[in-house]
C-alpha positions in Angstrom: 20.1 -0.8 6.7 18.7 2.3 5.0 21.1 4.5 3.1 20.6 8.3 2.8 17.3 8.3 4.7 18.5 9.1 8.2 16.6 12.4 8.5 13.4 10.8 7.2 13.8 7.8 9.5 14.1 10.1 12.5 11.0 12.0 11.6 8.9 8.9 11.0 10.2 7.3 14.2 9.2 10.4 16.2 5.8 10.4 14.6 5.2 6.8 15.5 6.5 7.2 19.0 4.4 10.3 19.6 1.3 8.7 18.0 1.0 11.3 15.3 -0.6 10.9 11.9 1.8 11.3 8.9 1.6 11.1 5.2 4.7 9.5 3.7 4.6 10.2 -0.1 6.9 9.7 -3.1 7.0 7.8 -6.4 7.2 4.0 -6.6 10.7 3.0 -5.7 11.4 5.9 -3.4 11.7 3.6 -0.4 8.5 4.3 1.6 7.9 0.6 2.5 11.5 0.0 3.4 11.5 3.1 5.6 8.4 2.0 7.5 9.8 -1.5 7.9 12.9 -0.1 9.4 11.0 2.0 11.9 8.4 -0.6 12.9 11.1 -3.3 13.4 12.8 -0.9 15.9 9.7 -0.7 18.1 9.5 -2.7 21.3 7.9 -6.1 20.9 5.5 -5.2 23.7 3.7 -2.5 21.6 3.9 -4.2 18.1 0.5 -5.7 18.7 -1.0 -2.3 18.6 0.6 -1.4 15.3 -1.8 -2.4 12.6 -0.3 -2.6 9.0 -2.4 -3.1 5.9 -1.9 -2.8 2.2 -5.0 -1.0 0.8 -5.9 -1.7 -2.8 -9.1 -2.4 -4.5 -12.8 -1.6 -3.6 -13.8 -0.5 -0.1 -15.1 -3.9 1.0 -11.8 -5.5 0.1 -10.0 -2.9 2.2 -12.3 -3.4 5.2 -11.6 -7.2 5.0 -7.9 -6.6 4.9 -8.0 -4.3 7.9 -10.1 -6.6 10.0 -7.8 -9.5 9.1 -4.9 -7.3 10.4 -6.8 -6.8 13.6 -7.4 -10.5 13.9 -3.7 -11.1 13.4 -3.1 -8.6 16.3 -5.5 -10.7 18.5 -8.0 -7.9 18.8 -10.4 -8.9 21.5 -13.6 -8.0 19.7 -12.6 -9.8 16.5 -11.4 -12.8 18.5 -14.7 -13.1 20.5 -16.9 -12.7 17.4 -15.0 -15.2 15.3 -14.9 -17.8 18.1 -18.6 -17.4 18.8 -19.8 -17.3 15.2 -17.3 -19.5 13.4 -16.2 -21.8 16.2 -12.5 -21.1 15.9 -10.0 -18.4 15.0 -8.7 -20.8 12.4 -11.8 -19.8 10.3 -11.0 -16.0 10.5 -10.6 -15.5 6.8 -13.8 -17.4 5.9 -15.7 -15.5 8.6 -14.5 -12.1 7.3 -15.6 -13.0 3.8 -19.1 -13.6 5.1 -19.5 -10.2 6.8 -21.2 -7.2 5.2 -19.3 -3.9 4.6 -21.4 -2.2 7.2 -20.5 -4.7 9.9 -16.8 -4.7 9.1 -16.8 -0.9 9.3 -18.5 -1.1 12.7 -15.9 -3.5 13.9 -13.1 -1.2 12.8 -14.7 1.8 14.5 -15.2 0.0 17.8 -11.8 -1.5 17.8 -10.2 2.0 17.3 -12.2 3.4 20.1 -11.5 0.6 22.6 -7.7 0.2 22.1 -4.8 2.5 21.3 -4.0 1.3 17.8 -1.8 3.0 15.3 -2.8 2.3 11.7 -0.3 2.0 8.9 -1.7 1.9 5.4 0.2 1.3 2.2 -1.8 2.7 -0.7 -1.0 2.1 -4.3 -3.7 4.4 -5.5 -5.9 7.2 -4.2 -8.3 5.9 -1.5 -12.0 5.3 -2.4 -14.4 7.8 -0.8 -15.7 5.3 1.8 -12.2 4.5 3.0 -11.3 8.2 3.0 -14.2 9.0 5.3 -13.1 6.4 7.9 -9.6 7.6 7.6 -10.8 11.1 8.2 -12.5 10.0 11.4 -9.3 8.4 12.7 -7.0 11.3 11.8 -9.2 14.0 13.1 -10.0 12.2 16.3 -6.3 12.2 17.2 -6.9 9.0 19.1 -6.0 6.7 16.2 -3.0 8.0 14.3 -2.7 6.9 10.7 0.6 6.8 8.8 -0.3 6.6 5.1 2.2 5.6 2.5 1.0 7.1 -0.8 2.4 7.1 -4.3 3.1 10.5 -5.8 2.9 14.0 -4.2 0.5 16.1 -6.2 -3.1 16.5 -5.2 -4.2 14.6 -8.3 -2.0 11.6 -7.3 -2.9 11.7 -3.6 -6.7 12.4 -4.0 -8.7 13.6 -1.1 -6.1 12.4 1.5 -4.1 15.5 0.7 -6.8 17.5 2.6 -6.3 15.4 5.7 -2.5 15.9 5.8 -2.9 19.5 5.0 0.4 21.1 6.3 4.1 20.3 6.2 4.1 19.0 9.7 1.8 16.1 8.6 3.8 15.3 5.5 7.0 13.5 4.8 8.0 13.5 1.1 10.8 11.1 -0.1 12.8 12.6 -3.0 15.9 11.2 -4.7 18.9 10.1 -2.7 21.8 12.6 -2.5 24.6 11.6 -5.0 26.9 10.1 -2.4 24.2 7.9 -0.8 23.0 6.8 -4.3 26.5 5.8 -5.2 26.9 3.9 -1.9 23.7 2.0 -2.5 24.7 1.3 -6.1 28.0 -0.3 -4.9 26.1 -2.4 -2.4 23.7 -3.6 -5.1 26.6 -4.4 -7.5 28.1 -6.6 -4.8 24.7 -8.2 -3.9 23.9 -9.2 -7.5 27.5 -10.1 -8.4 27.9 -7.5 -11.1 31.5 -6.6 -10.5 32.6 -8.0 -13.9 30.1 -5.8 -15.7 30.0 -2.7 -13.5 32.1 -0.2 -15.5 31.7 3.6 -15.3 29.1 3.5 -18.1 26.9 1.0 -16.2 27.2 3.1 -13.0 26.2 6.3 -14.8 23.4 4.5 -16.6 21.9 3.1 -13.3 22.0 6.5 -11.6 20.4 8.3 -14.5 17.7 5.7 -15.2 16.8 5.4 -11.6 16.8 9.1 -11.0 18.7 8.2 -7.8 15.6 6.5 -6.2 16.7 3.5 -4.2 14.1 1.1 -5.6 15.1 1.9 -9.1 18.8 1.4 -8.3 18.3 -2.0 -6.8 15.8 -3.1 -9.5 18.2 -2.2 -12.3 21.0 -4.1 -10.7 18.7 -7.1 -10.2 17.7 -7.0 -13.8 21.3 -6.7 -15.0 22.2 -9.9 -13.2 20.0 -11.8 -15.7 22.2 -13.5 -18.3 19.7 -12.3 -21.0 21.3 -8.9 -20.7 24.9 -10.1 -21.0 26.8 -10.0 -24.3 30.6 -10.5 -24.6 31.4 -9.4 -21.1 29.2 -6.3 -21.3 25.7 -5.4 -20.6 22.9 -4.6 -23.2 22.1 -1.2 -21.6 19.6 -0.2 -24.2 17.6 -3.4 -23.7 17.9 -3.1 -20.0 16.6 0.5 -20.1 13.6 -0.5 -22.3 12.6 -3.4 -20.0 13.0 -1.3 -16.9 10.7 1.4 -18.3 8.1 -1.2 -19.4 8.0 -2.6 -15.9 7.5 0.8 -14.5 4.7 1.5 -17.0 2.9 -1.8 -16.2 3.1 -1.0 -12.5 1.6 2.5 -13.2 -1.2 1.0 -15.3 -2.1 -1.5 -12.5 -2.4 1.3 -10.1 -4.6 3.3 -12.5 -6.8 0.2 -12.9 -7.6 0.2 -9.2 -8.0 3.9 -8.8 
C-alpha cells in the first residue's frame, strides 16, 4: 500500500481510465514505479492485455525489441501471426525479434497501435533517443495511443525532448518528497520490515529522514542497508559508513543512467 501518494494515485488512475497521456517525473527513489504498479494492479483483468509496459533503456533498436516483446506477451495478433508463420512457434518470439531490422520493428509497433486500443507505459532511466522520441510523439499527438512515461528528474535537461510533448501541467505529474507525517509512517514500517527496532533510536530516525530527503525509495533503501550486520557495532549503527555507502550507490546509479543517455 502506498503511503502519502493518495492524490498522485488518484490523478494517475484517472489518466489511465480516461486514456490520457501523462508524464510522471521525479528523482530516483521518488516512487514512480511503485505508483504505477499500484494503479495497474487495480485495473480490471479484462483490459490488462491492452496495457503495454516496457522499461526503455539503451539504443533505439533495443527499445524497439523490448516493446515488440511486450506486445508479444500481450498476445498481439500481428506479432503472434508473424512469429508463428516465420519462426514456427511463439516459443521462438525472442529469437525472432532479435532477427528483425529496426525498420520492421517500428512498422509493427505503428500498425499495432493503429489496430488496437493500447495504452503504453514506459519507464525511462534516461532521456529518450531521438528515434524513440519521434515514435512517442506520433502516439501522444494522435490521442489514440496514450503514453504514460516515467522519467527521472524534472528539468528540461533531465527530461530531454519529451518535456515538449508533455508541455502543460495537465500532462505532468511530479513526485516530490513525502510530507513529514507520511515519511515517518513509512519509516516505522521499514524499521519493522527489516527488524531494526533494536537500533532505531531517534538519531537513526532523524538520519534516515535527512539522508533520504523524505523520498520513499531512499527511506526503504537506507533501512535495508542498515539491516546488514556490517553496519552494526556494539548495539548501534555506523551511521557515517551507512551514509557514505548510500551516497555511493546513488552516484553509481546516476552514472549508469548517464552512460545510456
